[in-house]
C-alpha positions in Angstrom: 7.0 -3.1 18.8 9.3 -2.4 15.1 8.7 0.2 12.6 11.4 -1.2 10.9 11.8 -3.6 8.2 14.3 -5.5 6.2 17.9 -6.9 5.6 19.5 -5.8 2.4 17.4 -2.8 2.2 16.5 -1.8 5.6 13.7 1.0 6.4 12.8 2.5 9.5 9.5 4.8 9.2 9.2 7.3 11.9 6.9 10.2 12.9 2.9 10.4 13.6 -0.1 12.0 11.2 -0.3 15.2 12.9 3.2 15.5 14.7 5.4 18.0 12.5 6.7 15.5 10.1 6.8 11.8 9.1 9.8 10.1 7.6 11.9 7.0 6.6 15.4 6.1 7.1 16.9 3.8 4.2 19.7 1.8 5.0 21.5 -0.9 2.1 21.5 1.7 -0.7 24.7 1.0 -2.6 26.9 4.5 -4.0 26.4 6.0 -6.8 22.8 5.6 -7.7 21.2 9.0 -9.3 17.9 9.1 -7.9 15.4 9.6 -10.0 13.2 12.2 -7.8 10.6 12.5 -10.9 9.5 8.7 -10.5 9.2 9.9 -6.5 7.7 12.9 -6.4 4.7 11.3 -8.9 4.5 8.4 -7.0 4.3 10.2 -4.0 1.7 12.6 -5.7 -0.6 9.4 -6.4 -0.9 9.0 -2.9 -1.3 12.3 -1.5 -4.6 13.6 -0.3 -6.5 16.9 -1.5 -5.8 15.8 -5.0 -9.6 13.9 -6.0 -12.9 14.3 -5.1 -13.2 10.6 -3.5 -10.1 11.7 -1.2 -10.0 13.6 2.5 -10.3 17.4 2.0 -6.4 17.5 4.3 -4.2 18.6 1.4 -0.6 18.4 1.5 1.5 18.8 -0.7 4.0 15.5 0.5 7.1 16.8 -1.0 9.8 14.7 0.2 13.3 16.7 2.1 16.5 14.7 1.6 18.6 15.7 4.7 21.1 12.8 4.2 22.5 9.8 2.7 22.2 11.6 -1.4 25.3 14.4 -2.5 23.8 16.1 -5.7 21.5 13.7 -6.5 23.7 10.9 -6.0 23.8 8.2 -3.0 26.4 8.3 -1.2 26.7 5.4 0.9 25.4 6.4 3.7 21.7 5.9 5.2 19.3 7.6 3.6 16.7 9.8 6.1 14.0 11.7 4.4 10.9 13.6 6.1 7.6 15.0 4.6 6.0 18.1 6.5 2.6 17.6 7.5 1.4 21.3 7.3 -2.8 20.9 7.2 -3.3 19.1 10.1 -6.1 19.9 12.3 -5.4 18.6 15.9 -8.3 20.4 17.4 -10.7 17.6 15.5 -9.8 15.5 18.1 -9.9 16.8 21.2 -13.4 15.6 22.1 -12.3 12.3 21.0 -9.5 11.9 23.3 -11.5 9.2 25.5 -13.9 8.1 23.0 -12.0 5.3 20.8 -13.5 5.7 17.3 -14.9 2.0 16.2 -12.6 -0.2 14.2 -10.1 2.3 14.7 -6.9 1.6 16.5 -7.6 3.8 19.1 -9.1 1.5 21.9 -5.7 -0.7 21.5 -3.4 2.0 21.4 -4.9 3.5 24.4 -4.1 0.1 26.6 -1.0 -0.7 24.4 1.1 2.4 25.3 -1.1 3.2 28.7 -3.0 6.3 28.0 0.2 7.7 26.3 -0.3 7.1 22.6 -0.5 10.0 20.0 -4.0 9.3 18.5 -4.1 12.7 17.0 -5.4 11.5 12.9 -4.3 8.4 14.2 -1.5 9.4 15.0 1.3 6.3 14.2 -1.7 4.1 13.2 -2.8 6.5 10.4 -2.9 5.9 6.6 -0.8 9.2 7.0 2.1 7.1 7.6 1.7 5.4 3.9 3.4 8.5 2.6 7.2 7.7 3.9 6.1 3.9 2.9 5.6 5.3 -0.7 9.1 7.4 -0.8 11.2 3.9 -0.2 9.0 2.1 -2.2 9.7 4.5 -4.8 13.1 4.2 -4.3 13.3 0.4 -4.0 11.3 0.9 -7.6 14.0 2.5 -9.2 16.2 0.0 -8.1 14.2 -3.3 -9.5 13.8 -0.9 -12.8 17.5 -1.0 -13.6 17.1 -5.0 -13.1 14.6 -4.9 -15.3 11.4 -5.5 -13.2 8.5 -3.6 -13.2 5.8 -3.2 -11.0 2.2 -1.4 -11.0 -0.9 -2.0 -9.5 -5.2 -1.1 -10.2 -8.6 -0.8 -8.1 -9.9 -4.1 -8.8 -12.8 -3.4 -6.8 -14.7 -0.9 -4.4 -18.0 -2.5 -2.7 -19.7 -3.8 -5.6 -18.5 -2.4 -8.2 -15.3 -4.5 -10.0 -12.6 -3.7 -12.5 -11.5 -6.2 -15.5 -8.7 -8.5 -13.7 -4.9 -8.3 -15.0 -4.2 -11.0 -17.6 -2.2 -13.2 -15.5 -0.2 -14.7 -18.0 0.4 -11.8 -20.3 0.3 -9.0 -18.1 3.0 -6.5 -19.9 5.0 -3.5 -18.0 3.7 -1.2 -20.7 0.4 -1.7 -19.0 1.5 -1.1 -15.4 3.2 1.8 -16.3 -0.2 3.3 -18.2 -1.8 2.5 -15.2 -0.3 5.1 -13.2 -0.7 8.2 -15.3 -4.4 7.7 -14.7 -5.7 9.9 -11.9 -8.3 6.6 -11.4 -6.4 3.8 -11.8 -8.4 0.8 -13.3 -8.4 -1.2 -17.0 -11.8 -0.5 -17.7 -13.2 3.3 -17.5 -16.8 2.3 -17.4 -15.8 0.4 -14.1 -14.1 2.7 -12.8 -16.7 5.3 -13.5 -19.3 2.7 -11.8 -16.6 2.9 -8.6 -15.9 6.7 -8.6 -20.3 6.9 -8.5 -20.4 4.4 -5.7 -18.3 6.4 -3.3 -19.6 9.7 -3.6 -23.0 7.7 -3.0 -21.6 6.5 0.1 -19.7 10.0 0.9 -23.2 11.8 0.2 -24.8 9.2 3.0 -22.1 10.1 5.6 -20.6 6.5 4.7 -17.5 4.6 3.5 -16.3 1.9 1.0 -13.7 -0.7 0.8 -12.3 -2.8 -2.0 -9.2 -4.6 -3.1 -6.1 -3.6 -4.9 -4.4 -6.1 -7.7 -0.8 -6.0 -7.8 1.4 -7.5 -10.4 5.4 -7.6 -10.8 6.9 -8.6 -14.4 10.4 -9.2 -15.3 10.9 -11.6 -12.2 13.6 -14.4 -12.6 12.8 -17.8 -11.7 14.4 -18.7 -8.1 13.9 -15.5 -6.0 13.0 -16.1 -2.1 13.7 -19.1 0.0 11.4 -21.5 1.3 9.2 -21.6 4.6 10.0 -17.8 6.3 11.9 -16.4 3.7 9.3 -16.9 0.8 8.4 -14.0 -1.6 4.3 -14.5 0.0 6.1 -14.4 3.6 7.7 -10.8 3.1 5.6 -9.0 0.3 2.4 -9.9 3.1 4.4 -8.3 5.7 4.6 -5.0 4.2 1.4 -5.2 2.9 0.0 -5.3 6.0 1.6 -2.5 7.2 -0.4 -0.5 5.5 -3.5 0.8 7.5 -6.8 -0.8 6.6 -5.8 -3.9 5.1 -7.5 -7.0 6.0 -6.6 -9.5 3.6 -4.1 -10.5 0.2 -3.9 -13.5 -1.5 -1.3 -14.7 -4.3 -3.0 -15.9 -7.9 -6.1 -18.0 -8.0 -5.8 -17.3 -3.9 -9.6 -18.4 -2.2 -11.1 -19.1 -5.4 -8.2 -21.6 -6.2 -9.3 -23.6 -2.9 -13.0 -24.0 -4.5 -11.9 -26.3 -7.4 -9.8 -29.3 -7.9 -6.6 -30.0 -8.5 -6.1 -30.4 -12.3 -8.3 -27.5 -12.5 -6.2 -25.3 -10.2 -2.7 -26.7 -11.3 -0.9 -24.7 -14.2 1.0 -27.0 -17.2 4.3 -26.6 -18.2 5.0 -25.7 -21.8 7.7 -23.9 -24.1 7.3 -20.7 -25.4 8.0 -19.5 -28.8 11.0 -17.9 -27.6 12.1 -21.4 -26.2 11.9 -20.5 -22.3 9.8 -22.9 -20.2 7.4 -21.3 -18.5 3.1 -22.2 -17.4 0.5 -22.3 -19.7 -1.8 -20.5 -16.8 -0.3 -18.2 -14.0 -2.8 -19.7 -11.3 0.0 -19.9 -8.8 0.4 -16.1 -9.0 4.1 -16.8 -9.9 4.8 -18.0 -6.9 6.1 -21.9 -6.2 7.2 -22.8 -2.7 7.8 -19.6 -1.8 10.3 -18.9 -5.2 9.0 -16.9 -8.0 8.7 -18.7 -11.5 9.4 -16.3 -13.6 5.5 -16.0 -14.3 4.0 -12.5 -13.9 3.5 -12.1 -9.8 0.1 -11.6 -8.7 -1.6 -10.7 -5.8 -4.7 -8.7 -3.9 -5.3 -6.8 -0.8 -8.2 -6.4 0.5 -9.1 -2.8 2.3 -12.3 -2.3 4.9 -14.1 0.5 4.4 -12.8 3.6 6.1 -14.1 3.6 9.8 -14.5 7.5 9.9 -18.0 8.2 9.2 -20.4 10.6 9.6 -23.2 8.7 10.7 -23.8 8.1 14.5 -21.8 5.3 16.0 -21.8 3.5 19.7 -18.0 3.6 21.5 -17.4 3.7 25.7 -15.7 6.7 27.3 -12.4 5.5 28.3 -12.5 6.8 31.4 -16.2 6.8 32.7 -17.1 3.3 31.5 -20.2 5.1 30.2 -21.6 4.3 26.9 -21.5 7.4 24.2 -22.8 8.2 20.9 -20.0 9.3 18.5 -20.2 11.4 15.5 -16.6 11.5 13.9 -15.8 15.1 13.1 -12.6 15.9 10.5 -11.5 15.2 7.0 -11.6 11.4 5.7 -11.4 9.3 2.8 -14.8 8.3 2.1 -12.5 5.3 0.1 -9.1 4.6 1.1 -8.7 2.2 -1.9 -7.9 4.9 -4.7 -4.8 6.1 -2.8 -3.7 3.1 -1.9 -2.7 1.9 -5.0 0.6 3.4 -5.1 1.1 2.2 -1.0 0.5 -1.5 -2.4 2.8 -0.8 -5.4 5.7 0.1 -2.6 4.8 -3.0 -0.7 6.0 -5.1 -3.4 8.9 -3.3 -4.6 10.0 -3.3 -0.7 9.9 -6.8 -0.4 11.3 -7.5 -3.6 14.3 -5.6 -3.6 15.0 -6.8 0.2 15.0 -10.6 -1.5 17.0 -9.9 -4.6 19.6 -7.4 -3.1 20.4 -3.8 -4.0 
């Protein structure tokens, strides 16, 4: 089992949802980098719980405490360690669930993996809470990428049956990606966002939940980043994106829809733009060819399952007696994780790219 990732930018995430703290250790940050604490805090605030009607009622400030690797706000070359305190955990909510695995949660598999010793309060190390240190690491990676001219951003592509406009696969800009980060509900079409929020509210009122899709883009990447086979850009991004709990699928460029057409329909013709640069007229390849960046905007979408903790009765089995039980999950839960997952997807993209490009 590993909670570590990366070679050039290596991170290890630690803690549990209801432990004293969660955190991350990052190795590979060069000395002399002045950390943009405003960027880090803003990205963590976008992910933090308890800040919106569509979020869990668990409220955490998620202010990082940097323990090492930084002197007077500047990196010193030592591994950077940051912790985030868990200040509002209600562990008693999970006492009655100790032997009752929640449907579609990791409880059952973790019980057998760790022989009954897994900390499953609030999901433990399998909780969405663990994306907070991931987002911290991603914010650091995003600053390093920004210094290289690379901008990353994402929006809520869909919630349930409601969909936002898609990114322009050829012309999405860094300005658009940065503007999305200032919106409390990050969508391109605000009317679509209102419909999504209404759908979330309806599901919540019914004791249920919704899933959805986050679309992410990176612009400013040069051609040739990545390597063939196991070190491809898709490989690395997918590996980190799947560290986000509730992710069940990922597609790049035209993705699964592209498989329904012909080669002549899905191919991207090469052309020369007004600045004399070779590019593609369309971007169904999502900015990646043969595992390498093509210089076009990098585009992918991550699918999130509906939040499994719901207020409706569900069937489970007692792990000690093997007797069937009916379970109604208490506690505080997101009726839809997708809005708060947007910065986590951005962070995953940033971590994978800086590990490929180097610091």
